[in-house]
C-alpha positions as CSV (number, residue, x, y, z in Angstrom):
1,X,-6.3,16.2,0.7
2,X,-9.9,17.2,1.5
3,X,-11.4,14.1,-0.1
4,X,-9.0,11.8,1.7
5,X,-9.9,13.5,5.1
6,X,-13.6,13.1,4.4
7,X,-13.2,9.4,3.7
8,X,-10.8,8.9,6.5
9,X,-12.5,10.7,9.4
10,X,-16.3,10.9,8.9
11,X,-16.1,7.8,6.7
12,X,-14.4,5.7,9.4
13,X,-16.9,6.9,12.0
14,X,-19.9,6.0,9.8
15,X,-18.5,2.6,9.0
16,X,-17.8,1.9,12.7
17,X,-21.4,2.8,13.6
18,X,-22.9,0.7,10.7
19,X,-20.8,-2.4,11.5
20,X,-21.2,-2.0,15.3
21,X,-25.0,-1.9,14.9
22,X,-25.0,-5.0,12.7
23,X,-22.8,-6.9,15.1
24,X,-25.0,-5.9,18.1
25,X,-28.4,-6.4,16.6
26,X,-28.0,-9.3,14.2
27,X,-25.1,-11.5,15.4
28,X,-25.9,-14.0,18.2
29,X,-22.9,-13.4,20.5
30,X,-24.6,-11.1,23.1
31,X,-21.7,-8.6,22.9
32,X,-22.1,-5.2,24.5
33,X,-22.3,-2.1,22.4
34,X,-18.7,-1.1,23.2
35,X,-17.5,-4.6,22.2
36,X,-19.5,-4.5,18.9
37,X,-18.2,-1.0,18.1
38,X,-14.7,-2.1,18.9
39,X,-14.8,-4.8,16.2
40,X,-16.5,-2.4,13.9
41,X,-13.8,0.2,14.4
42,X,-10.9,-2.1,13.7
43,X,-12.6,-3.5,10.6
44,X,-12.9,0.1,9.3
45,X,-9.2,0.4,8.5
46,X,-8.6,-0.2,4.8
47,X,-5.5,-1.5,3.1
48,X,-5.9,-1.3,-0.7
49,X,-2.3,-2.0,-1.7
50,X,-3.2,-4.6,-4.3
51,X,-5.8,-2.3,-5.9
52,X,-3.5,0.7,-6.0
53,X,-0.7,-1.4,-7.7
54,X,-3.3,-2.6,-10.2
55,X,-4.4,0.9,-11.0
56,X,-0.9,2.0,-11.6
57,X,-0.1,-1.0,-13.8
58,X,-3.2,-0.4,-16.0
59,X,-2.4,3.3,-16.3
60,X,-5.8,4.2,-14.7
61,X,-6.5,7.7,-13.4
62,X,-3.8,9.0,-11.1
63,X,-6.3,11.0,-9.3
64,X,-8.2,7.8,-8.3
65,X,-5.0,6.1,-7.2
66,X,-4.1,9.1,-5.0
67,X,-7.5,9.3,-3.4
68,X,-7.6,5.5,-2.6
69,X,-4.0,5.4,-1.3
70,X,-4.3,8.7,0.7
71,X,-7.5,7.6,2.3
72,X,-5.9,4.3,3.3
73,X,-3.0,6.1,5.0
74,X,-5.2,8.5,6.9
75,X,-8.0,6.2,7.9
76,X,-5.6,3.8,9.6
77,X,-4.8,6.6,12.0
78,X,-8.5,7.4,12.6
79,X,-9.4,3.7,13.0
80,X,-6.6,3.2,15.6
81,X,-7.8,6.2,17.6
82,X,-11.4,4.9,17.5
83,X,-10.1,1.5,18.5
84,X,-8.2,2.9,21.5
85,X,-11.4,4.7,22.7
86,X,-13.6,1.6,22.6
87,X,-10.8,-0.6,23.8
88,X,-10.6,1.5,27.0
89,X,-14.4,1.4,27.4
90,X,-14.5,-2.4,27.0
91,X,-11.9,-2.6,29.7
92,X,-14.1,-0.8,32.2
93,X,-13.4,2.9,31.7
94,X,-16.3,5.3,31.4
95,X,-16.5,8.4,29.2
96,X,-19.0,11.2,29.1
97,X,-19.6,12.9,25.7
98,X,-17.3,15.7,26.7
99,X,-14.6,13.3,27.8
100,X,-14.9,11.4,24.5
101,X,-14.3,14.6,22.5
102,X,-11.4,15.5,24.7
103,X,-9.9,12.1,24.4
104,X,-10.2,12.0,20.6
105,X,-8.7,15.5,20.3
106,X,-5.9,14.8,22.7
107,X,-4.9,11.4,21.2
108,X,-5.0,12.6,17.6
109,X,-3.5,16.1,17.9
110,X,-1.0,15.0,20.5
111,X,0.2,12.2,18.3
112,X,0.5,14.5,15.3
113,X,2.5,17.0,17.3
114,X,4.9,14.4,18.6
115,X,5.5,13.0,15.1
116,X,6.2,16.4,13.7
117,X,8.5,17.3,16.6
118,X,10.6,14.1,16.2
119,X,10.6,14.7,12.4
120,X,12.1,18.2,12.7
121,X,14.7,17.0,15.2
122,X,15.8,14.1,13.1
123,X,16.0,16.2,9.9
124,X,18.2,18.7,11.7
125,X,20.4,15.7,12.8
126,X,20.6,14.4,9.3
127,X,22.1,17.8,8.3
128,X,25.3,16.7,10.1
129,X,25.5,13.4,8.2
130,X,27.2,13.5,4.8
131,X,26.3,10.6,2.4
132,X,26.4,7.8,4.9
133,X,23.5,5.5,4.0
134,X,23.9,3.1,6.9
135,X,23.7,5.9,9.5
136,X,20.7,7.4,7.8
137,X,18.8,4.1,7.8
138,X,19.8,3.5,11.4
139,X,18.7,7.0,12.4
140,X,15.2,6.6,10.8
141,X,14.8,3.2,12.5
142,X,15.8,4.5,15.9
143,X,13.6,7.7,15.6
144,X,10.6,5.6,14.6
145,X,10.9,3.4,17.8
146,X,11.6,6.4,20.0
147,X,8.6,8.3,18.6
148,X,6.3,5.3,19.1
149,X,7.5,4.7,22.7
150,X,7.2,8.4,23.6
151,X,3.7,8.8,22.2
152,X,2.3,5.4,23.4
153,X,3.9,5.1,26.8
154,X,5.0,8.6,27.8
155,X,2.2,10.8,26.5
156,X,-0.6,8.2,26.4
157,X,-1.5,9.1,22.8
158,X,-1.6,7.0,19.6
159,X,2.0,5.7,18.9
160,X,0.9,4.4,15.5
161,X,-0.5,7.8,14.5
162,X,2.7,9.5,15.7
163,X,4.9,7.2,13.6
164,X,2.6,7.7,10.6
165,X,2.9,11.5,11.0
166,X,6.7,11.1,11.2
167,X,6.7,9.1,7.9
168,X,4.4,11.7,6.2
169,X,6.7,14.5,7.4
170,X,9.7,12.7,5.9
171,X,7.9,12.2,2.6
172,X,6.7,15.8,2.4
173,X,9.6,17.8,3.8
174,X,12.8,15.7,4.3
175,X,13.4,14.3,0.8
176,X,16.5,16.5,0.3
177,X,17.9,15.5,3.8
178,X,18.7,12.1,2.4
179,X,21.7,12.6,0.1
180,X,23.1,10.5,-2.7
181,X,21.8,7.0,-3.0
182,X,20.4,7.2,0.5
183,X,16.8,7.7,-0.7
184,X,16.7,4.6,-2.8
185,X,18.5,2.5,-0.1
186,X,16.1,3.8,2.5
187,X,13.1,3.0,0.4
188,X,14.3,-0.6,-0.2
189,X,15.0,-1.0,3.5
190,X,11.6,0.1,4.8
191,X,9.9,-1.8,2.0
192,X,11.6,-5.0,3.2
193,X,10.7,-4.2,6.9
194,X,7.1,-3.7,5.9
195,X,7.0,-7.0,4.0
196,X,8.5,-8.9,7.0
197,X,6.1,-7.2,9.4
198,X,3.1,-8.0,7.2
199,X,4.2,-11.6,6.9
200,X,4.6,-12.1,10.6
201,X,1.2,-10.6,11.3
202,X,-0.5,-12.9,8.8
203,X,1.4,-15.9,10.3
204,X,0.4,-15.1,13.9
205,X,-3.2,-14.5,12.8
206,X,-3.2,-17.9,11.1
207,X,-1.8,-19.6,14.1
208,X,-4.4,-18.1,16.5
209,X,-7.3,-19.0,14.1
210,X,-6.0,-22.5,13.7
211,X,-5.6,-22.9,17.4
212,X,-9.2,-21.7,18.0
213,X,-10.6,-24.1,15.3
214,X,-8.6,-27.2,16.3
215,X,-8.8,-26.9,20.1
216,X,-11.3,-29.2,21.8
217,X,-14.6,-27.5,23.0
218,X,-13.8,-24.4,21.0
219,X,-16.0,-21.5,20.1
220,X,-16.7,-22.8,16.6
221,X,-18.2,-26.0,18.1
222,X,-20.4,-24.0,20.4
223,X,-21.5,-21.6,17.6
224,X,-22.1,-23.9,14.7
225,X,-22.9,-21.1,12.3
226,X,-19.8,-19.0,12.8
227,X,-18.6,-19.6,9.2
228,X,-21.9,-18.5,7.9
229,X,-21.8,-15.3,10.0
230,X,-18.4,-14.6,8.6
231,X,-19.9,-14.3,5.1
232,X,-22.8,-12.3,6.5
233,X,-20.2,-9.9,8.1
234,X,-18.4,-9.6,4.7
235,X,-21.7,-8.5,3.1
236,X,-22.1,-5.9,5.9
237,X,-18.6,-4.6,5.3
238,X,-19.4,-4.0,1.6
239,X,-22.7,-2.4,2.6
240,X,-21.0,-0.1,5.1
241,X,-18.5,0.9,2.5
242,X,-21.3,1.6,0.1
243,X,-23.1,3.8,2.7
244,X,-19.9,5.7,3.5
245,X,-19.2,6.6,-0.2
246,X,-22.8,7.1,-1.0
247,X,-23.4,9.5,1.9
248,X,-20.3,11.5,1.1
249,X,-20.6,11.4,-2.7
250,X,-22.4,14.7,-3.1
251,X,-19.4,16.4,-1.4
252,X,-16.7,14.2,-3.0
253,X,-18.1,14.9,-6.4
254,X,-17.6,18.7,-6.3
255,X,-14.7,18.9,-3.8
256,X,-11.0,18.6,-4.3
257,X,-10.1,16.5,-7.4
258,X,-13.8,15.6,-8.0
259,X,-15.2,12.1,-8.3
260,X,-17.6,10.7,-10.9
261,X,-19.9,7.7,-10.4
262,X,-17.5,5.2,-12.0
263,X,-14.6,6.2,-9.7
264,X,-17.0,6.0,-6.8
265,X,-17.7,2.4,-7.6
266,X,-14.0,1.6,-7.6
267,X,-13.6,3.4,-4.3
268,X,-16.3,1.3,-2.8
269,X,-14.9,-2.0,-4.2
270,X,-11.3,-1.1,-3.2
271,X,-12.0,-1.2,0.5
272,X,-9.7,-4.1,1.2
273,X,-8.6,-4.9,4.8
274,X,-5.1,-5.8,5.8
275,X,-2.4,-5.9,8.4
276,X,-3.6,-3.0,10.5
277,X,-7.0,-4.7,11.3
278,X,-5.2,-8.0,11.9
279,X,-2.7,-6.5,14.3
280,X,-5.5,-4.7,16.3
281,X,-7.4,-8.0,16.5
282,X,-4.3,-9.8,17.8
283,X,-4.0,-7.1,20.5
284,X,-7.6,-7.8,21.6
285,X,-6.9,-11.5,21.6
286,X,-3.8,-11.1,23.9
287,X,-5.9,-8.9,26.3
288,X,-8.8,-11.4,26.3
289,X,-6.5,-14.2,27.6
290,X,-6.0,-12.3,30.9
291,X,-9.0,-10.0,31.3
292,X,-12.3,-10.2,33.2
293,X,-14.0,-7.9,30.7
294,X,-13.2,-9.9,27.6
295,X,-13.6,-13.6,27.3
296,X,-11.1,-15.8,25.5
297,X,-13.8,-16.8,23.0
298,X,-14.5,-13.2,22.2
299,X,-10.8,-12.6,21.4
300,X,-10.7,-15.7,19.2
301,X,-13.8,-14.6,17.3
302,X,-12.2,-11.1,16.8
303,X,-9.2,-12.7,15.1
304,X,-11.3,-15.1,13.2
305,X,-13.7,-12.5,11.8
306,X,-10.9,-10.0,11.1
307,X,-8.8,-12.7,9.3
308,X,-11.8,-13.9,7.4
309,X,-12.7,-10.4,6.2
310,X,-9.1,-9.7,5.2
311,X,-9.0,-13.0,3.2
312,X,-12.4,-12.4,1.5
313,X,-11.6,-8.8,0.5
314,X,-8.2,-9.8,-0.9
315,X,-9.6,-12.8,-2.8
316,X,-12.9,-11.4,-4.0
317,X,-12.4,-7.6,-4.2
318,X,-8.7,-7.7,-5.1
319,X,-9.0,-10.3,-7.8
320,X,-12.1,-8.8,-9.5
321,X,-11.1,-5.2,-9.5
322,X,-9.5,-5.5,-13.0
323,X,-12.7,-7.0,-14.4
324,X,-14.8,-4.1,-12.9
325,X,-12.3,-1.6,-14.3
326,X,-12.7,-3.2,-17.7
327,X,-16.5,-3.3,-17.4
328,X,-16.6,0.4,-16.6
329,X,-14.1,1.1,-19.4
330,X,-11.5,2.6,-17.0
331,X,-8.6,0.3,-18.0
332,X,-8.1,2.2,-21.3
333,X,-5.5,4.9,-21.7
334,X,-6.8,8.5,-22.0
335,X,-6.3,10.3,-25.3
336,X,-3.3,12.3,-23.9
337,X,-1.6,9.2,-22.5
338,X,-2.3,7.3,-25.7
339,X,-0.7,10.1,-27.7
340,X,2.3,10.2,-25.5
341,X,2.7,6.4,-25.7
342,X,2.5,6.5,-29.5
343,X,5.0,9.3,-29.8
344,X,7.4,7.4,-27.4
345,X,7.1,4.2,-29.5
346,X,7.7,6.2,-32.7
347,X,10.8,7.8,-31.2
348,X,12.2,4.5,-30.1
349,X,11.5,3.0,-33.6
350,X,13.3,6.0,-35.2
351,X,16.3,5.6,-32.9
352,X,16.6,1.9,-33.7
353,X,16.5,2.5,-37.5
354,X,19.1,5.3,-37.2
355,X,21.4,2.9,-35.2
356,X,21.0,0.2,-37.8
357,X,21.8,2.7,-40.6
358,X,24.9,4.1,-38.8
359,X,26.2,0.5,-38.2
360,X,25.7,-0.4,-41.8
361,X,27.3,2.8,-43.0
362,X,30.4,2.3,-40.9
363,X,30.8,-1.3,-42.0
364,X,30.5,-0.2,-45.6
365,X,33.2,2.4,-45.1
366,X,35.5,-0.2,-43.7
367,X,34.9,-2.5,-46.6
368,X,35.5,0.2,-49.2
369,X,38.8,1.2,-47.5
370,X,40.0,-2.3,-47.3
371,X,39.1,-3.0,-51.0
372,X,41.1,0.1,-51.9
373,X,44.2,-1.2,-50.3
374,X,43.8,-4.8,-51.5
375,X,43.5,-6.5,-48.1
376,X,40.6,-8.8,-48.9
377,X,40.9,-12.4,-47.9
378,X,38.1,-14.6,-49.2
379,X,38.8,-17.7,-47.1
380,X,39.2,-15.9,-43.8
381,X,35.7,-14.8,-42.7
382,X,33.5,-14.9,-39.7
383,X,30.2,-13.6,-38.5
384,X,30.0,-10.3,-36.7
385,X,26.8,-9.6,-34.8
386,X,25.3,-6.1,-34.4
387,X,22.5,-6.1,-31.7
388,X,19.6,-3.7,-32.0
389,X,19.5,-1.7,-28.7
390,X,15.7,-1.8,-28.5
391,X,15.1,-5.5,-29.2
392,X,17.7,-7.8,-27.8
393,X,16.3,-10.8,-29.7
394,X,16.9,-9.1,-33.1
395,X,20.4,-9.9,-34.5
396,X,21.9,-8.6,-37.7
397,X,24.7,-10.8,-39.2
398,X,27.2,-9.5,-41.7
399,X,29.9,-11.7,-43.5
400,X,33.1,-9.9,-44.3
401,X,36.9,-10.5,-44.1
402,X,38.4,-11.0,-40.7
403,X,41.1,-8.4,-41.2
404,X,38.5,-5.8,-41.9
405,X,37.0,-6.3,-38.4
406,X,40.4,-6.5,-36.7
407,X,41.6,-3.3,-38.4
408,X,38.4,-1.5,-37.8
409,X,38.4,1.1,-35.0
410,X,34.6,1.1,-34.7
411,X,33.5,0.2,-31.2
412,X,30.4,-2.0,-31.9
413,X,28.5,-4.0,-29.2
């Protein structure tokens, strides 16, 4: 938990500052510091789902998967809080250093408190529901929306962070509250909801980017080198990730689970961007269409740069992670896992052989009994198939009298 918090809180702040400085000092768009830091903040939210799935598939270190996945979950909340701060500053609000600290504390702790409160209330409510999957799913859906609305509109804190806290509370405390097959059904339902939401966000982002590219007199015509600056921004994103992990590495190495240099390289390379960054950029685009503080061109550039970074990290980082794992020798099973794998295979092979022997033994017993009573019919035979349970493509065929099979009480597959 400590390593995840280090990467999620100080790490996001360092990344926001690095990207904000690069956007302000190098890029030619004459953005203010707050606008540059706004884009830097929303680009600091990582979404390494593809990398985590690959690590689990290859049987890589579970510790590494936990760190990467936990950091992603937590830094989304931190990035959203930072985004809300600079978003308000871009829209004209002024904050003193003390007001910034008060705002960050109020927004983060208030959201966590609301999420836990709604989590406790919903778990107590679930205690009165007995094995009704539909009501359990409907309750979690309704509580999620009420939590978001209460936090965002009622308490003026982070609704996303409140819902994230609610989900973490369910995962940590409320597993036993969902009875029977409810857990599996709930998992499949929210997995489908997440898939639909991600798809809609990517479609909307693509439409906004296409509209900006194809419209006459657009930003990309006025700034001919926008595509080149996208690749430059991608390099700065990788550099900021390197700075974050490098600066925190002395602490990460001896804190919590520990982290060696090979795992640190994977943590750096696994900093993919995803739906959270895209949804925040779409929010900026919607505001820029009717705001005097943000131009429509700025909103379009936000979506373009964010969509481009998401695409490049998925294509480049996501597709080359397996090669880097192989290069570092991290795609091989550890000695303990390899021993367990060999023992498991040996056990399965032994069980298959025993099944084959028992089938043959039972068939021989039937043949002997039938021969004893003189019931053999040479011209009335057929093929009986005995399938190996472990390998469905392996078939053993035995030719013996029809009456033997019909009179046999053996229940074979």
